[in-house]
ZADO-1210 file (C-alpha; in nm, 4 decimals, padded with zeros to 6 digits):
<atoms>
<atom x="-05.4525" y="10.5080" z="-03.8874" code="MET" pos="1"/>
<atom x="-05.5967" y="10.2813" z="-04.1468" code="SER" pos="2"/>
<atom x="-05.9111" y="10.0725" z="-04.0435" code="GLY" pos="3"/>
<atom x="-05.6889" y="09.7572" z="-04.0830" code="GLY" pos="4"/>
<atom x="-05.4154" y="09.8979" z="-03.8395" code="GLU" pos="5"/>
<atom x="-05.7010" y="09.9946" z="-03.5736" code="ALA" pos="6"/>
<atom x="-05.8399" y="09.6463" z="-03.5764" code="HIS" pos="7"/>
<atom x="-05.4892" y="09.4849" z="-03.5131" code="ARG" pos="8"/>
<atom x="-05.4543" y="09.7216" z="-03.2298" code="VAL" pos="9"/>
<atom x="-05.8003" y="09.6196" z="-03.0847" code="LYS" pos="10"/>
<atom x="-05.7098" y="09.2447" z="-03.1310" code="VAL" pos="11"/>
<atom x="-05.3909" y="09.2899" z="-02.9327" code="VAL" pos="12"/>
<atom x="-05.5760" y="09.4689" z="-02.6455" code="LYS" pos="13"/>
<atom x="-05.8540" y="09.2015" z="-02.6300" code="VAL" pos="14"/>
<atom x="-05.5607" y="08.9317" z="-02.6101" code="LEU" pos="15"/>
<atom x="-05.3971" y="09.1054" z="-02.3171" code="GLN" pos="16"/>
<atom x="-05.7217" y="09.1257" z="-02.1332" code="SER" pos="17"/>
<atom x="-05.7895" y="08.7485" z="-02.1748" code="ALA" pos="18"/>
<atom x="-05.4684" y="08.6908" z="-02.0475" code="LEU" pos="19"/>
<atom x="-05.4799" y="08.9238" z="-01.7675" code="ALA" pos="20"/>
<atom x="-05.8102" y="08.7647" z="-01.6619" code="GLY" pos="21"/>
<atom x="-05.6498" y="08.4336" z="-01.6839" code="ASN" pos="22"/>
<atom x="-05.3799" y="08.4983" z="-01.4755" code="ASP" pos="23"/>
<atom x="-05.5814" y="08.6479" z="-01.1995" code="ALA" pos="24"/>
<atom x="-05.7795" y="08.3099" z="-01.1830" code="VAL" pos="25"/>
<atom x="-05.4263" y="08.1215" z="-01.1862" code="ALA" pos="26"/>
<atom x="-05.2949" y="08.3099" z="-00.9127" code="GLU" pos="27"/>
<atom x="-05.6076" y="08.2319" z="-00.6935" code="SER" pos="28"/>
<atom x="-05.5564" y="07.8320" z="-00.7938" code="LEU" pos="29"/>
<atom x="-05.1833" y="07.8734" z="-00.7138" code="ARG" pos="30"/>
<atom x="-05.2789" y="07.9771" z="-00.3594" code="ARG" pos="31"/>
<atom x="-05.5445" y="07.7141" z="-00.3263" code="ARG" pos="32"/>
<atom x="-05.2629" y="07.4528" z="-00.4418" code="PHE" pos="33"/>
<atom x="-05.0083" y="07.5668" z="-00.1856" code="ARG" pos="34"/>
<atom x="-05.2575" y="07.5657" z="00.1031" code="ALA" pos="35"/>
<atom x="-05.3259" y="07.2105" z="00.0196" code="ALA" pos="36"/>
<atom x="-04.9811" y="07.1146" z="-00.0098" code="GLY" pos="37"/>
<atom x="-05.0291" y="06.9910" z="-00.3599" code="VAL" pos="38"/>
<atom x="-04.7534" y="06.9823" z="-00.6172" code="PHE" pos="39"/>
<atom x="-04.8798" y="07.0668" z="-00.9518" code="VAL" pos="40"/>
<atom x="-04.7180" y="07.0080" z="-01.2999" code="VAL" pos="41"/>
<atom x="-04.8453" y="07.1186" z="-01.6400" code="ASN" pos="42"/>
<atom x="-04.7237" y="06.8785" z="-01.9146" code="VAL" pos="43"/>
<atom x="-04.7462" y="07.0116" z="-02.2295" code="ILE" pos="44"/>
<atom x="-04.6634" y="06.8226" z="-02.5676" code="GLY" pos="45"/>
<atom x="-04.7751" y="06.7457" z="-02.9292" code="SER" pos="46"/>
<atom x="-05.0276" y="06.4881" z="-03.0144" code="PRO" pos="47"/>
<atom x="-04.8631" y="06.1636" z="-02.9936" code="GLY" pos="48"/>
<atom x="-04.5575" y="06.2596" z="-02.7927" code="ALA" pos="49"/>
<atom x="-04.6773" y="06.0185" z="-02.5141" code="GLY" pos="50"/>
<atom x="-04.8082" y="06.2509" z="-02.2496" code="LYS" pos="51"/>
<atom x="-05.0854" y="06.0171" z="-02.1209" code="THR" pos="52"/>
<atom x="-04.8373" y="05.7226" z="-02.1382" code="SER" pos="53"/>
<atom x="-04.5696" y="05.9173" z="-01.9291" code="LEU" pos="54"/>
<atom x="-04.8449" y="06.0084" z="-01.6796" code="ILE" pos="55"/>
<atom x="-04.9615" y="05.6479" z="-01.6267" code="ALA" pos="56"/>
<atom x="-04.6167" y="05.5669" z="-01.5973" code="ARG" pos="57"/>
<atom x="-04.5429" y="05.8079" z="-01.3255" code="THR" pos="58"/>
<atom x="-04.8519" y="05.7067" z="-01.1422" code="ILE" pos="59"/>
<atom x="-04.7353" y="05.3362" z="-01.1509" code="GLU" pos="60"/>
<atom x="-04.3707" y="05.4339" z="-01.0303" code="ARG" pos="61"/>
<atom x="-04.4922" y="05.6342" z="-00.7473" code="LEU" pos="62"/>
<atom x="-04.7608" y="05.4190" z="-00.6275" code="ARG" pos="63"/>
<atom x="-04.7537" y="05.3855" z="-00.2393" code="GLY" pos="64"/>
<atom x="-04.5177" y="05.6933" z="-00.2390" code="ARG" pos="65"/>
<atom x="-04.7261" y="05.9723" z="-00.3677" code="ALA" pos="66"/>
<atom x="-05.1303" y="06.0367" z="-00.4149" code="ARG" pos="67"/>
<atom x="-05.1629" y="06.1382" z="-00.7872" code="VAL" pos="68"/>
<atom x="-05.4458" y="06.3260" z="-00.9318" code="GLY" pos="69"/>
<atom x="-05.4882" y="06.3958" z="-01.3014" code="VAL" pos="70"/>
<atom x="-05.6748" y="06.6594" z="-01.4983" code="LEU" pos="71"/>
<atom x="-05.6849" y="06.5617" z="-01.8700" code="GLU" pos="72"/>
<atom x="-05.7346" y="06.8125" z="-02.1285" code="GLY" pos="73"/>
<atom x="-05.8343" y="06.7416" z="-02.4641" code="ASP" pos="74"/>
<atom x="-06.0823" y="06.8807" z="-02.7367" code="ILE" pos="75"/>
<atom x="-06.3390" y="06.5893" z="-02.6923" code="ALA" pos="76"/>
<atom x="-06.3899" y="06.2217" z="-02.5358" code="GLY" pos="77"/>
<atom x="-06.2571" y="06.0751" z="-02.2100" code="SER" pos="78"/>
<atom x="-06.0250" y="05.7852" z="-02.2957" code="LEU" pos="79"/>
<atom x="-05.7130" y="05.9566" z="-02.1414" code="ASP" pos="80"/>
<atom x="-05.8779" y="05.9985" z="-01.8048" code="ALA" pos="81"/>
<atom x="-05.9894" y="05.6415" z="-01.7923" code="GLU" pos="82"/>
<atom x="-05.6713" y="05.5226" z="-01.8706" code="ARG" pos="83"/>
<atom x="-05.4680" y="05.7061" z="-01.5951" code="VAL" pos="84"/>
<atom x="-05.7526" y="05.5660" z="-01.3534" code="LEU" pos="85"/>
<atom x="-05.6707" y="05.2093" z="-01.4769" code="GLU" pos="86"/>
<atom x="-05.2928" y="05.3015" z="-01.4088" code="ALA" pos="87"/>
<atom x="-05.3727" y="05.3900" z="-01.0289" code="GLY" pos="88"/>
<atom x="-05.4601" y="05.7447" z="-01.0328" code="ALA" pos="89"/>
<atom x="-05.6108" y="05.8799" z="-00.7073" code="HIS" pos="90"/>
<atom x="-05.8612" y="06.0580" z="-00.8783" code="ASP" pos="91"/>
<atom x="-05.8759" y="06.1982" z="-01.2590" code="ALA" pos="92"/>
<atom x="-06.1004" y="06.4508" z="-01.4394" code="VAL" pos="93"/>
<atom x="-06.1487" y="06.4964" z="-01.7989" code="GLN" pos="94"/>
<atom x="-06.1756" y="06.8329" z="-01.9395" code="ILE" pos="95"/>
<atom x="-06.3272" y="06.8790" z="-02.2949" code="ASN" pos="96"/>
<atom x="-06.2329" y="07.1835" z="-02.4386" code="THR" pos="97"/>
<atom x="-06.4700" y="07.1646" z="-02.7474" code="GLY" pos="98"/>
<atom x="-06.2395" y="07.2880" z="-03.0057" code="GLY" pos="99"/>
<atom x="-05.9984" y="07.5242" z="-02.8008" code="GLN" pos="100"/>
<atom x="-05.6266" y="07.4244" z="-02.8311" code="CYS" pos="101"/>
<atom x="-05.5362" y="07.4734" z="-02.4818" code="HIS" pos="102"/>
<atom x="-05.6447" y="07.4553" z="-02.1150" code="LEU" pos="103"/>
<atom x="-05.7103" y="07.7938" z="-01.9255" code="ASP" pos="104"/>
<atom x="-05.7269" y="07.8707" z="-01.5456" code="ALA" pos="105"/>
<atom x="-06.0998" y="07.8867" z="-01.5573" code="SER" pos="106"/>
<atom x="-06.1305" y="07.5232" z="-01.6844" code="MET" pos="107"/>
<atom x="-05.8930" y="07.3925" z="-01.4245" code="VAL" pos="108"/>
<atom x="-06.0897" y="07.5870" z="-01.1413" code="GLU" pos="109"/>
<atom x="-06.4043" y="07.4126" z="-01.2737" code="GLN" pos="110"/>
<atom x="-06.2554" y="07.0799" z="-01.2801" code="ALA" pos="111"/>
<atom x="-06.1471" y="07.1267" z="-00.9094" code="LEU" pos="112"/>
<atom x="-06.5048" y="07.0988" z="-00.8057" code="HIS" pos="113"/>
<atom x="-06.4681" y="06.7153" z="-00.8628" code="GLN" pos="114"/>
<atom x="-06.1346" y="06.6807" z="-00.6853" code="ILE" pos="115"/>
<atom x="-06.0479" y="06.6883" z="-00.2991" code="ASN" pos="116"/>
<atom x="-05.7142" y="06.8368" z="-00.3178" code="LEU" pos="117"/>
<atom x="-05.6426" y="06.7508" z="00.0583" code="GLU" pos="118"/>
<atom x="-05.6333" y="06.3803" z="-00.0752" code="ASN" pos="119"/>
<atom x="-05.3430" y="06.4611" z="-00.3176" code="LEU" pos="120"/>
<atom x="-04.9774" y="06.5212" z="-00.3059" code="ASP" pos="121"/>
<atom x="-04.9342" y="06.5716" z="-00.7162" code="LEU" pos="122"/>
<atom x="-05.1649" y="06.6830" z="-00.9466" code="LEU" pos="123"/>
<atom x="-05.0474" y="06.6490" z="-01.2961" code="LEU" pos="124"/>
<atom x="-05.2565" y="06.8562" z="-01.5766" code="ILE" pos="125"/>
<atom x="-05.2215" y="06.6958" z="-01.9201" code="GLU" pos="126"/>
<atom x="-05.2656" y="06.9864" z="-02.1388" code="ASN" pos="127"/>
<atom x="-05.4227" y="06.9760" z="-02.4965" code="VAL" pos="128"/>
<atom x="-05.1950" y="06.8295" z="-02.7417" code="GLY" pos="129"/>
<atom x="-05.0030" y="07.1557" z="-02.8917" code="ASN" pos="130"/>
<atom x="-04.6545" y="07.3112" z="-02.8522" code="LEU" pos="131"/>
<atom x="-04.7630" y="07.6706" z="-02.9188" code="ILE" pos="132"/>
<atom x="-05.1281" y="07.7893" z="-02.7672" code="CYS" pos="133"/>
<atom x="-05.0772" y="07.6239" z="-02.4198" code="PRO" pos="134"/>
<atom x="-04.7495" y="07.7880" z="-02.3610" code="THR" pos="135"/>
<atom x="-04.9190" y="08.1548" z="-02.2668" code="HIS" pos="136"/>
<atom x="-05.1739" y="08.0239" z="-02.0276" code="TRP" pos="137"/>
<atom x="-05.0883" y="07.9997" z="-01.6728" code="ASP" pos="138"/>
<atom x="-05.2714" y="07.7179" z="-01.4780" code="LEU" pos="139"/>
<atom x="-05.1587" y="07.7925" z="-01.1470" code="GLY" pos="140"/>
<atom x="-04.9234" y="07.5158" z="-01.1599" code="GLU" pos="141"/>
<atom x="-04.5577" y="07.5029" z="-00.9781" code="ASP" pos="142"/>
<atom x="-04.3879" y="07.3900" z="-01.2742" code="LEU" pos="143"/>
<atom x="-04.4004" y="07.3464" z="-01.6526" code="THR" pos="144"/>
<atom x="-04.2765" y="07.0544" z="-01.8410" code="VAL" pos="145"/>
<atom x="-04.2334" y="07.0233" z="-02.2220" code="CYS" pos="146"/>
<atom x="-04.2577" y="06.6505" z="-02.3648" code="LEU" pos="147"/>
<atom x="-04.1252" y="06.5616" z="-02.6870" code="VAL" pos="148"/>
<atom x="-04.0461" y="06.2247" z="-02.8461" code="SER" pos="149"/>
<atom x="-03.7748" y="06.0840" z="-03.0437" code="ALA" pos="150"/>
<atom x="-04.0402" y="05.9671" z="-03.3215" code="ALA" pos="151"/>
<atom x="-04.1012" y="06.3526" z="-03.3766" code="GLU" pos="152"/>
<atom x="-03.7550" y="06.4350" z="-03.4820" code="GLY" pos="153"/>
<atom x="-03.4783" y="06.6180" z="-03.3235" code="HIS" pos="154"/>
<atom x="-03.5470" y="06.9645" z="-03.4415" code="ASP" pos="155"/>
<atom x="-03.8442" y="07.0276" z="-03.2138" code="LYS" pos="156"/>
<atom x="-03.6436" y="07.2749" z="-03.0044" code="PRO" pos="157"/>
<atom x="-03.5547" y="07.5027" z="-03.3085" code="ARG" pos="158"/>
<atom x="-03.9159" y="07.4726" z="-03.4678" code="LYS" pos="159"/>
<atom x="-04.0711" y="07.5484" z="-03.0893" code="TYR" pos="160"/>
<atom x="-03.8306" y="07.7593" z="-02.8811" code="PRO" pos="161"/>
<atom x="-04.0647" y="07.9448" z="-02.6607" code="GLU" pos="162"/>
<atom x="-04.1922" y="07.6296" z="-02.4957" code="ILE" pos="163"/>
<atom x="-03.8522" y="07.4875" z="-02.4493" code="PHE" pos="164"/>
<atom x="-03.7354" y="07.8273" z="-02.3079" code="ALA" pos="165"/>
<atom x="-04.0156" y="07.8683" z="-02.0703" code="LYS" pos="166"/>
<atom x="-04.0338" y="07.5072" z="-01.9298" code="SER" pos="167"/>
<atom x="-03.8769" y="07.3708" z="-01.5754" code="ASP" pos="168"/>
<atom x="-03.8049" y="07.0481" z="-01.7282" code="ALA" pos="169"/>
<atom x="-03.7781" y="06.8706" z="-02.0903" code="VAL" pos="170"/>
<atom x="-03.8679" y="06.5044" z="-02.1270" code="VAL" pos="171"/>
<atom x="-03.7714" y="06.3119" z="-02.4182" code="LEU" pos="172"/>
<atom x="-03.9979" y="06.0348" z="-02.4463" code="ASN" pos="173"/>
<atom x="-03.9625" y="05.7183" z="-02.6983" code="LYS" pos="174"/>
<atom x="-03.5734" y="05.7001" z="-02.6610" code="ILE" pos="175"/>
<atom x="-03.6089" y="05.3166" z="-02.7696" code="ASP" pos="176"/>
<atom x="-03.6967" y="05.4438" z="-03.1002" code="LEU" pos="177"/>
<atom x="-03.3896" y="05.6832" z="-03.1330" code="MET" pos="178"/>
<atom x="-03.2194" y="05.4265" z="-03.3822" code="GLY" pos="179"/>
<atom x="-03.5259" y="05.3642" z="-03.6042" code="LEU" pos="180"/>
<atom x="-03.6298" y="05.7434" z="-03.6210" code="SER" pos="181"/>
<atom x="-03.2926" y="05.8782" z="-03.7374" code="GLY" pos="182"/>
<atom x="-03.2961" y="06.1083" z="-03.4105" code="PHE" pos="183"/>
<atom x="-02.9986" y="06.2951" z="-03.3808" code="ASP" pos="184"/>
<atom x="-02.9411" y="06.3051" z="-02.9728" code="ARG" pos="185"/>
<atom x="-02.6481" y="06.5666" z="-02.9849" code="PRO" pos="186"/>
<atom x="-02.8170" y="06.7973" z="-03.2012" code="GLU" pos="187"/>
<atom x="-03.1423" y="06.7861" z="-03.0063" code="PHE" pos="188"/>
<atom x="-02.9493" y="06.8294" z="-02.6748" code="VAL" pos="189"/>
<atom x="-02.7304" y="07.1209" z="-02.8128" code="ARG" pos="190"/>
<atom x="-03.0551" y="07.3119" z="-02.9316" code="HIS" pos="191"/>
<atom x="-03.2173" y="07.2513" z="-02.6013" code="VAL" pos="192"/>
<atom x="-02.9030" y="07.3801" z="-02.4142" code="ARG" pos="193"/>
<atom x="-02.9130" y="07.6960" z="-02.6139" code="ALA" pos="194"/>
<atom x="-03.2460" y="07.7498" z="-02.4700" code="LEU" pos="195"/>
<atom x="-03.2504" y="07.6146" z="-02.1342" code="THR" pos="196"/>
<atom x="-03.0474" y="07.4686" z="-01.8325" code="GLU" pos="197"/>
<atom x="-03.3545" y="07.2969" z="-01.7066" code="ALA" pos="198"/>
<atom x="-03.3288" y="06.9238" z="-01.6257" code="PRO" pos="199"/>
<atom x="-03.3568" y="06.6846" z="-01.9283" code="LEU" pos="200"/>
<atom x="-03.4957" y="06.3363" z="-01.8973" code="PHE" pos="201"/>
<atom x="-03.4692" y="06.0782" z="-02.1256" code="GLU" pos="202"/>
<atom x="-03.7351" y="05.8083" z="-02.1064" code="VAL" pos="203"/>
<atom x="-03.9240" y="05.5217" z="-02.2677" code="SER" pos="204"/>
<atom x="-04.2674" y="05.4829" z="-02.1586" code="CYS" pos="205"/>
<atom x="-04.2892" y="05.1338" z="-02.3323" code="ARG" pos="206"/>
<atom x="-03.9729" y="05.0040" z="-02.1570" code="THR" pos="207"/>
<atom x="-03.9690" y="05.2027" z="-01.8447" code="GLY" pos="208"/>
<atom x="-03.6091" y="05.3159" z="-01.9089" code="GLU" pos="209"/>
<atom x="-03.5487" y="05.6663" z="-01.7339" code="GLY" pos="210"/>
<atom x="-03.9101" y="05.6906" z="-01.5497" code="VAL" pos="211"/>
<atom x="-03.7144" y="05.6198" z="-01.2057" code="ALA" pos="212"/>
<atom x="-03.5196" y="05.9453" z="-01.2416" code="GLU" pos="213"/>
<atom x="-03.8364" y="06.1430" z="-01.3626" code="TRP" pos="214"/>
<atom x="-04.0516" y="06.0108" z="-01.0766" code="GLY" pos="215"/>
<atom x="-03.7777" y="06.0920" z="-00.8243" code="ALA" pos="216"/>
<atom x="-03.7559" y="06.4294" z="-00.9433" code="TRP" pos="217"/>
<atom x="-04.1260" y="06.4832" z="-00.9183" code="LEU" pos="218"/>
<atom x="-04.1063" y="06.3312" z="-00.5473" code="LEU" pos="219"/>
<atom x="-03.8684" y="06.6060" z="-00.4514" code="ARG" pos="220"/>
<atom x="-04.1334" y="06.8566" z="-00.5715" code="GLY" pos="221"/>
<atom x="-04.4003" y="06.7077" z="-00.3407" code="CYS" pos="222"/>
<atom x="-04.1727" y="06.7124" z="-00.0511" code="GLU" pos="223"/>
<atom x="-04.1141" y="07.0735" z="-00.1014" code="LYS" pos="224"/>
<atom x="-04.4637" y="07.1562" z="-00.1573" code="ALA" pos="225"/>
<atom x="-04.5458" y="06.9528" z="00.1487" code="ASN" pos="226"/>
<atom x="-04.3149" y="07.1553" z="00.3555" code="THR" pos="227"/>
<atom x="-04.3594" y="07.5193" z="00.2258" code="SER" pos="228"/>
<atom x="-04.5273" y="07.7441" z="00.4677" code="PRO" pos="229"/>
</atoms>
């Protein structure tokens, strides 16, 4: 075996070890979330897809019906956490990864020191803007949601099939821009359905269109989490 081949095998083993360690922490988080009766959703999307806008709209929609907490993952800054607090989040914590392109379970575990889960019904985790890296890292969530926007183009399912195939729901945002962006909706839906039968929500965070259906779906998840043994 050449030196290059040996090096490649070693890198694979290191990655597997890192993921195994993450999964152990994630499973501990999952038990903790379930014990508190909190429904947890991991929102994954590209930069600019509208993750924070969707979360803010969701908080507004569920006001008075669900206590919503938010973990905001980003490279740096605290603007997103400030924004969701202004929208009415019950609690929010900004997680700065310092350059890492995804959240991991240990980051979530540390952030929970600043949140009382007993005061929440729903915890939304906004992952770092990326459709690749976050796909492999379990955060202890109940469900994973893939968010894309019409402004990004209709070819995202073909370019990033893994996240679509893994997700428990897909949200298409900025539908008010379909006509301006040349977005081919039938083509998009066809490629999504080739990968998953998960619910597909079409929304506009600017106009509020479609947010009611999305919010109702989340409420059903909260009800299930609150009644699970």
